[in-house]
C-alpha positions, 0 to 999 in steps of 0.5 A: 134933292135927297136922291142926289145930295152927297159929296160925290155930286158936289163941285168941291169933291175931289177924287185922287189916287195916292199910293194905289188907293183912292183918296176923296176930299173936299177942296172947299172944306179942306179935309177928307170925306167919303162919297156918300157923306152929306154936308150943308155946304153942298153945291151940285155939279152942273150935270146933277143940277140938270137931272134935278130939274128934269126930275122936278118937271116930271114930278 
């Protein structure tokens, strides 16, 4: 899980371009974040779940 746990892999993570700059925020918490931040409310995207399961089976 440590390998995957970050905001960019969460279902609530949103990336938008505003005024030519990228803006990242959490739609669940409602505030700006960074791709590498980590919060306890993390819910991995489906493709990340599959990767985690695959890694778990190979361990």
